[in-house]
PAROKOL-294755 format. One line per 5 residues: number of its first residue (from 1); their letters; for each residue x, y, z of C-alpha. Coordinates in steps of 0.2 Angstrom, whole numbers. Layout:
BEGIN
NUM> a> X/Y/Z; ... .
***
This chain:
BEGIN
1> xxxxx> 108/-63/-111; 96/-77/-107; 79/-69/-104; 69/-85/-103; 65/-85/-84 .
6> xxxxx> 49/-81/-74; 38/-81/-90; 47/-65/-97; 50/-65/-115; 66/-55/-119 .
11> xxxxx> 60/-52/-137; 49/-38/-130; 65/-28/-126; 73/-31/-143; 56/-27/-151 .
16> xxxxx> 55/-10/-142; 72/-5/-147; 68/-9/-165; 52/1/-164; 62/16/-158 .
21> xxxxx> 74/14/-172; 60/12/-185; 51/27/-177; 67/38/-179; 69/32/-197 .
26> xxxxx> 50/36/-200; 53/54/-193; 68/57/-204; 59/50/-220; 44/61/-216 .
31> xxxxx> 55/76/-214; 62/73/-231; 46/70/-239; 38/85/-231; 52/96/-238 .
36> xxxxx> 51/89/-256; 32/88/-257; 30/107/-254; 26/110/-273; 15/96/-276 .
41> xxxxx> -4/99/-274; -11/82/-279; -24/74/-268; -13/59/-266; 2/69/-260 .
46> xxxxx> -8/80/-249; -15/64/-240; 3/57/-239; 8/74/-231; -6/74/-218 .
51> xxxxx> -2/56/-214; 17/59/-212; 13/75/-201; 1/64/-190; 15/51/-187 .
56> xxxxx> 28/64/-184; 16/73/-171; 12/57/-162; 30/52/-161; 35/69/-155 .
61> xxxxx> 21/69/-141; 26/51/-136; 44/57/-133; 40/72/-124; 28/63/-113 .
66> xxxxx> 42/50/-109; 54/65/-104; 41/73/-93; 37/67/-75; 21/58/-72 .
71> xxxxx> 7/69/-64; -11/66/-60; -25/79/-62; -32/85/-45; -49/77/-42 .
76> xxxxx> -64/90/-45; -79/87/-34; -96/91/-41; -105/101/-28; -123/97/-28 .
81> xxxxx> -134/110/-20; -149/99/-17; -156/82/-18; -171/78/-28; -186/67/-22 .
86> xxxxx> -182/55/-37; -164/53/-31; -170/48/-14; -182/35/-20; -168/28/-32 .
91> xxxxx> -157/27/-17; -170/18/-6; -173/6/-21; -155/2/-22; -154/-2/-4 .
96> xxxxx> -168/-14/-6; -159/-23/-20; -143/-25/-8; -154/-35/4; -160/-47/-9 .
101> xxxxx> -152/-64/-12; -149/-59/-30; -140/-42/-29; -133/-45/-47; -150/-50/-54 .
106> xxxxx> -157/-67/-56; -147/-70/-72; -131/-70/-62; -137/-81/-48; -137/-82/-29 .
111> xxxxx> -125/-70/-21; -132/-68/-3; -115/-75/4; -97/-74/-3; -97/-93/-7 .
116> xxxxx> -113/-92/-17; -106/-77/-26; -90/-87/-31; -100/-102/-37; -112/-90/-47 .
121> xxxxx> -96/-82/-55; -89/-98/-60; -106/-103/-69; -107/-86/-77; -89/-88/-84 .
126> xxxxx> -93/-105/-90; -108/-99/-100; -98/-84/-107; -83/-94/-113; -94/-107/-122 .
131> xxxxx> -80/-120/-121; -65/-108/-124; -51/-107/-112; -51/-89/-109; -65/-75/-110 .
136> xxxxx> -62/-62/-123; -66/-44/-117; -76/-42/-133; -90/-53/-126; -91/-42/-110 .
141> xxxxx> -91/-26/-121; -108/-30/-127; -114/-24/-110; -109/-6/-115; -120/-6/-131 .
146> xxxxx> -135/6/-130; -152/4/-139; -144/9/-156; -131/-4/-154; -117/9/-152 .
151> xxxxx> -103/7/-139; -105/19/-124; -88/25/-120; -92/29/-102; -99/11/-99 .
156> xxxxx> -84/3/-108; -72/12/-97; -81/6/-82; -80/-12/-88; -61/-10/-91 .
161> xxxxx> -59/-2/-73; -69/-17/-65; -62/-32/-75; -44/-26/-80; -41/-38/-95 .
166> xxxxx> -23/-41/-100; -14/-33/-115; -22/-46/-127; -39/-42/-122; -42/-59/-113 .
171> xxxxx> -48/-63/-95; -44/-79/-86; -57/-87/-74; -48/-82/-58; -46/-64/-64 .
176> xxxxx> -65/-64/-68; -70/-71/-51; -58/-59/-42; -66/-44/-50; -83/-50/-46 .
181> xxxxx> -78/-54/-28; -71/-36/-26; -87/-29/-32; -96/-40/-19; -85/-34/-5 .
186> xxxxx> -88/-16/-9; -107/-19/-10; -107/-27/8; -96/-14/15; -107/0/8 .
191> xxxxx> -122/-9/16; -113/-10/33; -107/8/32; -125/14/27; -132/5/42 .
196> xxxxx> -119/12/54; -122/29/47; -141/27/51; -137/23/69; -126/38/71 .
201> xxxxx> -140/49/63; -152/42/75; -141/46/90; -139/63/83; -157/65/81 .
206> xxxxx> -160/60/99; -149/74/105; -158/87/94; -175/80/101; -169/82/119 .
211> xxxxx> -164/100/115; -180/103/106; -191/96/120; -181/106/133; -184/122/124 .
216> xxxxx> -202/117/122; -204/114/141; -197/131/145; -209/139/133; -224/129/142 .
221> xxxxx> -218/135/159; -217/153/153; -235/151/146; -241/146/163; -233/161/171 .
226> xxxxx> -218/152/179; -201/160/176; -190/146/170; -174/156/174; -179/158/193 .
231> xxxxx> -182/139/193; -165/136/186; -157/148/199; -165/139/213; -156/123/207 .
236> xxxxx> -140/132/203; -130/124/217; -135/107/212; -131/111/193; -114/119/198 .
241> xxxxx> -109/104/207; -115/92/194; -106/103/180; -89/101/190; -92/82/190 .
246> xxxxx> -95/80/172; -86/95/165; -71/86/158; -81/71/152; -93/83/143 .
251> xxxxx> -79/92/134; -71/76/128; -88/70/122; -91/86/112; -74/85/105 .
256> xxxxx> -77/67/99; -94/72/93; -86/85/82; -73/73/76; -86/60/70 .
261> xxxxx> -99/72/63; -87/86/56; -71/76/50; -79/59/46; -61/51/44 .
266> xxxxx> -67/33/41; -81/22/37; -85/4/42; -72/-8/35; -59/5/31 .
271> xxxxx> -41/0/36; -34/15/46; -18/19/55; -18/29/71; -2/39/75 .
276> xxxxx> 5/55/81; 7/70/70; 25/71/74; 30/54/69; 34/49/50 .
281> xxxxx> 24/35/42; 32/20/35; 34/19/16; 30/0/17; 13/3/24 .
286> xxxxx> 9/7/42; 2/-4/55; -17/-3/52; -33/-7/61; -50/-12/53 .
291> xxxxx> -65/-1/58; -79/-12/64; -91/0/73; -93/18/75; -104/28/87 .
296> xxxxx> -104/45/95; -94/40/110; -81/27/103; -74/17/88; -72/-1/88 .
301> xxxxx> -57/-7/78; -48/-24/75; -29/-25/73; -26/-33/56; -10/-42/61 .
306> xxxxx> -17/-51/76; -36/-49/75; -36/-41/92; -52/-30/95; -50/-13/104 .
311> xxxxx> -62/1/108; -55/19/107; -63/35/112; -67/47/98; -59/61/109 .
316> xxxxx> -43/52/110; -41/51/91; -47/69/88; -29/75/90; -21/60/81 .
321> xxxxx> -16/58/63; -28/46/54; -22/37/39; -36/30/29; -30/16/17 .
326> xxxxx> -46/14/9; -45/33/3; -27/31/-2; -29/24/-20; -15/18/-31 .
331> xxxxx> -2/14/-18; 17/18/-22; 29/4/-19; 47/6/-16; 60/-7/-20 .
336> xxxxx> 78/-3/-14; 93/-11/-24; 112/-10/-24; 123/-11/-39; 142/-11/-40 .
341> xxxxx> 150/5/-44; 158/-3/-60; 141/-7/-67; 139/3/-83; 124/14/-84 .
346> xxxxx> 119/6/-100; 114/-10/-90; 104/1/-78; 94/7/-93; 92/-11/-99 .
351> xxxxx> 85/-16/-82; 73/-1/-83; 66/-6/-99; 64/-24/-93; 55/-19/-78 .
356> xxxxx> 44/-8/-88; 39/-22/-99; 36/-33/-83; 24/-20/-77; 15/-17/-93 .
361> xxxxx> 12/-36/-95; 2/-36/-78; -11/-22/-80; -21/-30/-66; -7/-27/-53 .
366> xxxxx> 3/-12/-59; -1/5/-66; 16/11/-72; 34/12/-67; 37/29/-59 .
371> xxxxx> 56/28/-61; 73/21/-55; 83/34/-46; 101/33/-38; 99/38/-19 .
376> xxxxx> 116/35/-12; 134/33/-20; 146/24/-8; 163/23/-18; 173/17/-3 .
381> xxxxx> 161/2/0; 159/-1/-19; 140/1/-22; 127/13/-28; 110/12/-20 .
386> xxxxx> 95/13/-32; 77/15/-28; 63/8/-39; 46/17/-38; 31/8/-45 .
391> xxxxx> 13/12/-44; 1/-2/-39; -17/-4/-45; -24/-7/-28; -25/5/-13 .
396> xxxxx> -17/1/4; -34/-6/9; -29/-22/0; -11/-23/7; -10/-42/5 .
401> xxxxx> -11/-40/-14; 1/-26/-14; 14/-36/-3; 12/-51/-15; 15/-41/-31 .
406> xxxxx> 30/-32/-23; 37/-49/-18; 35/-55/-36; 43/-39/-43; 57/-40/-31 .
411> xxxxx> 61/-58/-36; 61/-53/-54; 73/-39/-51; 85/-50/-42; 84/-62/-57 .
416> xxxxx> 88/-48/-69; 103/-43/-58; 110/-60/-60; 107/-61/-78; 115/-44/-81 .
421> xxxxx> 129/-48/-69; 124/-33/-58; 124/-42/-42; 133/-33/-28; 144/-42/-15 .
426> xxxxx> 150/-33/0; 169/-33/3; 176/-43/18; 179/-32/33; 196/-34/41 .
431> xxxxx> 196/-40/59; 211/-35/71; 214/-48/84; 229/-40/92; 228/-34/111 .
436> xxxxx> 229/-16/114; 244/-8/123; 244/-13/142; 228/-24/139; 226/-42/146 .
441> xxxxx> 213/-55/142; 205/-50/159; 200/-33/151; 190/-42/138; 182/-54/150 .
446> xxxxx> 175/-40/160; 185/-41/176; 185/-23/181; 189/-24/200; 206/-28/206 .
451> xxxxx> 200/-41/218; 190/-50/205; 205/-49/193; 216/-57/207; 203/-71/211 .
456> xxxxx> 202/-75/192; 221/-76/191; 222/-87/206; 209/-99/198; 219/-100/182 .
461> xxxxx> 235/-103/192; 227/-116/202; 221/-125/187; 239/-124/179; 246/-132/195 .
466> xxxxx> 235/-147/191; 243/-149/174; 261/-144/178; 271/-131/188; 264/-115/194 .
471> xxxxx> 270/-98/187; 269/-82/197; 256/-69/192; 269/-56/188; 280/-68/177 .
476> xxxxx> 266/-75/167; 264/-69/149; 249/-66/138; 251/-82/129; 252/-93/145 .
481> xxxxx> 236/-84/151; 227/-87/135; 232/-106/136; 226/-107/153; 209/-100/148 .
486> xxxxx> 208/-113/133; 212/-127/145; 197/-123/155; 186/-128/140; 197/-142/134 .
491> xxxxx> 189/-160/135; 197/-171/149; 208/-184/142; 205/-203/146; 218/-209/158 .
496> xx> 224/-227/155; 223/-238/171 .
***
């Protein structure tokens, strides 16, 4: 097959097959040597035995991991019992850095706006490359060195998570700028979320202050010898009427208040979907809104598809299902495909390896290929439905990036189908044009009433008189009626004078 399309090198597939064969040969050789070196006690043979055992163990673990399903460890949250004064001061200092024009230090450059951040990223990339075409990740790894010039594993993992170099350890300019831009967006959204949380805390503090001063006023009245209860009983009629007037609104307000303070389902800038708990969400991503403002009464959102702004009561969303795209990391993407039933299973395995290599060559976009599964077998129609499940690097918050990556992968799969001759073509569906027993063309034209049927036949007969002789209704055949209908739409002929 010809694999030279869309930048894919088919040698990776042949290389992977050869590596599997070499791995099996190595295992067999190791087993043979392990069985024959049992009586040799020299240091050289002991070292060889250990090396062979290590290779055998690695290969066995690799095969077992390939056979098992992918699974992620559940997140473990570290419960902090208290916050120190030093942590509060550090947090306050970090907020002060966010408001500066140099949030990434003065060595990086201006970054008060997104345009300035992009320009500074270009300049930093130019300085780091020093005339080379691409940036090597080894250059960035120097940031992970400690005072003893040793690599800190935690910092190096953070750098890999932020910049995501390719399999060769290189980073292009657009990828470097895109990584810095993602950090800039998170920084600004964090600042806006903290500001909005401060407003909610101030409103909550105002409610607590009102309750505190009310209790304090009651204590002051009791100190002066005035019974607060008798004062409230004298105003009971007014309070009762007022409670009936605002009772429903107060209940909804309290429900929305608990929704925001208790559940806290979203933050500023999050992409959310509001739906009923009875409906099923879409596997292609749900219709989403961007959260722009949150207070104790309502939430202001903007529709991502049309930029329409809406205000929704918090109490109205309390009983709804809120899907938070920002808190849904590593989106799963589904690609449906159809193969003909006569396609051998070996070609499906080849296509799976090709897609795996395609995913591995793009570590900035995809995490892994979950699997290719047959979901429906239609032998009568001649096809088998397959579902390709791939895990993306981004969350559903960046749905534009996910859709673009999905389109590229879909196009690649279609190209592979053509190369492997796995394309499915639906068989032609037969069409029966014969009239049913006792049916006339008027039945298909919608003339249900007998009077309308008679009027239509009169019009057809009158039209036939202009072209020839008139035939009675009961003596006309189906062919003549169809011919009369076709004559209605025929172009008039030019008569010679």
